[in-house]
N, C-alpha and C positions, 0 to 999 in steps of 0.2 A: 612532521616533515611536509614541506611544500611539494606539491605534485605537478609535474609537467603533463598536461593532458595528452599532448601529441605522443608522448613516450608510451602510453598505455592503450589508447583507443585504437583497436585494430580494424574497425569498420568492416565487419563481415558483410558480404553481399547478401541482400534479401531478394530472392526470386519471387516476384509477385504471385506466381503460380503456386507457391508454397504457403502463402498466407491462408490460414484456415478460413473457409467460407461458410461453415456451419458450426453449430454447437458441438455436434458429435466429432467433427474434425478437430476443433480446438481442444476438446477434452483428450482426444487421442494424442495429439501433439504434446499437450501438457504432460501426459503420462510418460511419453518418450523422453522429454527433457528432464522430468523428475527422476527417471531411471538413471540418467547420466549424472545429475548433480548430487545425488545421494551417495555416490560411490566414495568420495573423499570428503564428505561434509564434516565428519567428526574431526578429521585431521586438519582441515582448513580452519575450523573453529579453534582447535587447540593451539595451532601455530599462528593464528590470526593471519592467514594467507588469503589475500583478497581474491575474489572469484572472477577474475577477468575472463578466463576461458569459458566459464559457465555463463556469464552474461553475454558473451559472444554467441554461445550456442542458443541462448534464449532469443537473441536478436535474429539469428539466422533462421529460427523456426517460424518466423512470421507472427508469433503470438503478440508482439508489441503493437501490431497494426490491426488487431481484430475489432477495435472500436471506431476506426476511421469511417466516417459516413459514406454511404454509397455514392453520393453525388461528387465525392472527392476521390473515388476509386477504391474504397475499402469495403469490407463485408458488413460493417455496422452491426456487430453481434451485441446481444443484450447484456445488461449489467450482471444478470445471473451467470452468464457464461464466464465473464471476467472473474467473478467470485469463485467459480468452480476451478478455473485455471489457477488462481491464486492459492486456493486451498490445497490443491494437488502439489504445487511447488513447495508450499510451506511445510507439508508433511515430510518432504525430502530435505529441504534446507530453508528455514524461515528467513535467513539472511538474504538469499537470492530472491525469495518471494517478496520481501519488503522493498527491495531496490526499485522495481517498476511501479510501486504504489502511486507515487507522485506523477509518474509518466501518464498513467491512466486518468488520474484526477485532473491534471491540467489539460489533457486532451478533451475531457468533458467540458472544462471551462472554455476552451477554444470553440467547441461545438455550440455552446450556449451564448457566448458573448463576443466572440471575435468578429472583426470585419471579414468580408469574403476574401480579401487579398491576403490577410494574415493567416486565415484558415487554410487557404490553398497552399501557402508556404509550409506551415507546420505539418499539416497532414501529408503533404508531398514528401517532406523530409522523413517522416515516420514510415511511409511506405517504402522508402529506400533503405534506411538503416538507422534513422534518427532515434535518439534516446533523450528523454527529458527528465531532469531532476529538480527537486524543489530547493529554493533558497528562501525560506519563509520565517522560521522561528529565530528569535534573538535571545540573548542573555541580558540580564540586568534591568529589564523593565519592571514596572509595578505588577503587571500581569502579562501573560503570554500574548494578549491582544494588543499590547503596546508596541508599536513599530517605530523605530527611529531612522531606518534606512529611508533616504529621500531621493526624489527626482527634482531637478531644477532645470528650468529653461536655459538653453545656451544657443541662441540663434534659431536655426531651423531644426535643432535636435534637442534632446534632453541629456542630462548628465546624472549618473547614478552613483551614490556614495553610501556606504554603510557596511555592516558586518553581520553575517548570519551564522547560526550554529544549528546542529541537528539537520544539516543539509543532506538528507539521505539520498544516496545514489550519485552525488556530485562527482565522485572520482571516476565514474563510468559514463557520464553524460557528455553530450556535445552541445546541449542547450540547457540553460538554467532558467527556471521560472521564478522570478524575484518579486517578492511582495515589498512594495515601497509606498510611501506617502508622497503625494504631490500637492503642493499649495496651489491656490488659484493662479494660473499662469497668465490670466488676462486675455486669453485667446480661446481656442476651441475646447480646451480640457478643463473640466470642473475639478475643484479640489476634492481629494479623497484618496482611497487606496487603489492602487493599480498593480497588475501583474506585468512585469517587463520581461520579455523573452530575449535573453542575452546569450551569445555564443560563449561556451565554457572557456575557450581560449582567447577571448577578446582582450585587447590591451586594458590593463587595470584590474583584471580578475585574478585573484589568487585563491587557489584551492589548497587547503591544508589537511593532511591526513592526521588529525589529532583526536579522533573519536576513541575513547577508552572506556566505554560502557561495559558493565559486567556481562551483558548479553548483547545479541545482535552485533557481534564484534566486527563482522566483515561487510557491513552495509554501506561503508563509506559515508558516515553521517557526521563528518567533522565541520570545520569552519570554512566559510567562503567570504572573502573580503572584496569590496568593490571600491575602487578609488578613481574618480573621474572617468567612469566608464560611459562611453557614448552610446545612446539609445535612440534608435529611429522612432519617431512618434507612431509610425505604423505598427510597431512591435509592442504597443501598450494595449492592455485590456482592462477596463474598469471592473473591479471585483464585485461591486454592489449588484449589478444586474443578475449575476449568477447566484449570489449568496443571499441577498435580501429579498428575493422573490421566490415563489414556490416552484422551483425547478428540479428539486431532488438532488442538487449538487452535494449537500452535506450527507444525505442518506447514502449516496453512492460511495463517497469517500469512506464513510464509516463501515459500510458493507465490506469493503476490502480489508479493513483492519480486522473485522470479525473473522473473515476467511483465513487470515494469517493465524489468529489464535486457535481456530478450529483445527487447522492443519497441524499446529504444534501439538495439540492434544492427541490427535490421531497418530502422529509420529512418535510421541512418547509412549502411547499405549502399545503400538506395534513393536517398538524397541524393547519394552518391558517383557512383552510376551515372548519375543525371540530369545531374550536373555534367560528367562525362566525355563523355556523349553530346552535350551542347548547348554546352559552353563550353571544355573543355580542348583544347589543341593537342597534336598528336602529337609525340613526340620525333623529332628529325631523323634519327637513325640507324635508325629503324624502317622508313623508306621507304614510309610509308602516308600517305593524305590525311586520315584521321580518327583521333582519339585512341582511339576504341572499336574500331579495327582493329589497333592495336598488339598484337602477339602476347604481349608480356610483360605488358601491361595486362590483356589477356583472361585470361591465366593467373592473375594475381593476383586478379581478380574471381572466377574459379572457386574459388580457395582460400577467399576470404572468403565466397562463397556457401555452400560446404560448412560453414564454421564457424557461420554463422547458421542454416542448416537443421538442423544438429546440436543447437544450442541450442533451437530450436523443438520438435524431436522429443523431447528430454529433458524439456522443460516439459510437453509433452502426456502423456508417460508418467508424470511425477510427479503431474499433475493427476488422471489416472485412478486412480492409487494413493490419493490423498487422497479422491476420490469413494468408492472402495470401502471405505476404512477408516472413514469417517465416516457412511456410509449408515445403519448401525444406530442410531447415536446420534441422527441426525436423525429417523429414523422414530420413535424413542422420544419425542422432543419433539412430533412431529406427533400422536402418540397421546395426548398430554396428560400424560405422565409427567415427572418431574424427578429422581427418586431412582434409584439403582442403574443408572447409565449402563453400557452394555456395557463389558466389561473385556477387549477383544480386543487384548492386548498385542502380538501378533505382527503383525497387520495395521497397527496404528498405527506400530509400529517400522519396518515396511517402507515405509510412506508417508513417514515422516520421513527415512529414508535416501534414498529416491527424490528427495525435494525437495532434500536436501543435495547429491546428485549433480548435479541440475539447476542448483543455485546455482553450483557450481564451474564448470560449463560456460558458464552465462550470464554470469558475472563476466568470464571470459576473453574471450568473444565481444564483449561490450559495450565493453570497454576496447580490445581489439585492433582491431576494425572501426572504431571511432570515431577511432582514431589513424591507421589505414591509409587513411582517407578522404583525408587530405592527400597521402599517398604516391602514391596512384593518380590524384589529381586535378591535382596540380601546383601551382606557386607561386600562381596566381590564386585558388586556394581559400582562401588564408590571409587574404584581404581581410576586415577587420573588419566591414564593412557586410553581409557575407553571413551572419555569425554561425554558420558551419559548425562553429566550435569548440565550440558548445553541446553537440553530441553527446558529445564527449570529456569536457567539464566535467561534464555530467549523469551520464555513466557513472562517471567517477572519484569523484564525490560519492556517488551512490546506492549503488554497490557497497561502500561503507564500512560499510553496515548489516551487522552480524553477520559478522565476518571469515571468509573461506573457509578459512583455515588451520585453524580449528576444525571446519569441515565435513569436511575430510580426516581429522582425528582420529576423528570419529565413524564415518565410512565405514570407515576402517582397522580399528577395533575390531570393527565388525560383520562385516567380511570375515574377519578373522583368528580371532575368538573367538565370533562370534555374539552380541556384547554389544549390548544395546539402547541406543539413545541416551537421554540423560537427559530427563526431563519437566520442563523449566523455562521453556517458553514461546517459545524461539527455535530450536527444532528439532522 
């Protein structure tokens, strides 16, 4: 179905005083929001009921503004804080946690590569109530890196044409970050890939609610089409300065994916433990009165607990590495500079490898624990009305982002030869 943005975006007011100004405040607010969104998470998933009210609550909390730089009026909290917020939300509802992933990633792009005028506009919008979604991936290309969406010069503006899929969060956004190719326009813009910031309700934009994935059902990850959409040249950001240079752009984006997977693993473990404590019957051979007293069940929960704790620890280590690698670049933007970003190749490489390690561990934990949920809980846990399968479906779907088999390749080359991972935006 085609969606009218105006019909759904309620634009909750954001009181700047409520924007968390510290890591502790952000984590506290995330726990508060998580407590709200977990209440009906299973039912929303089962019915595929889109979380408009939940995204409104997230917006009103001020959490979507925690990375706005200080010189633009924000608290400028570190990547590790965003990862922790994401993890807490994902344990409650990974659909809601995934929706702002692109919001934070593209705010980082604005920080790294936007003009001051565009940065002022985008960050100002976010401090009020703005939401950004991606319009990046396409179907039908030879690889995911092949982009057919184009920008063309039309007088003093550009015109955008193309079609995107997997546009996560597009149903809830007021701004779309659109990846497009621009040929040499013979003027001030070089040929290459650009991110165009476009209003979600702009003429020529069509958002279609056609996402039918087996998991992450309510992320609004369907199709967005662009037909002769006018784009102000001032709303364009060249992608290369952020992606092809050692800025930590890819490491930050991947870190948030890791946080979602870790949150799913924790949510699945907690759901399994609750079910065993309250509902499961012990196996008769165990000779115990309660399922949570079965020694084999206890042993299995111990194994799963170690797996989740390991994933959480590697996420924390990766987050600290990204903090350290990007601190200088962030300080540079706080001081008002845009050019000559620090070129700390080694620290950026170390952060990327740390995130790659965390992703392999989190991928395994999310899929293993969400599957083991049924093993330890028994037949009753398979009832459709419980929607406990959502943990596995969400894990299986979300972990398809950026395959771990390539993370092992990058890690192996680093370990064997000290070879830095490539700077292409996904590591």
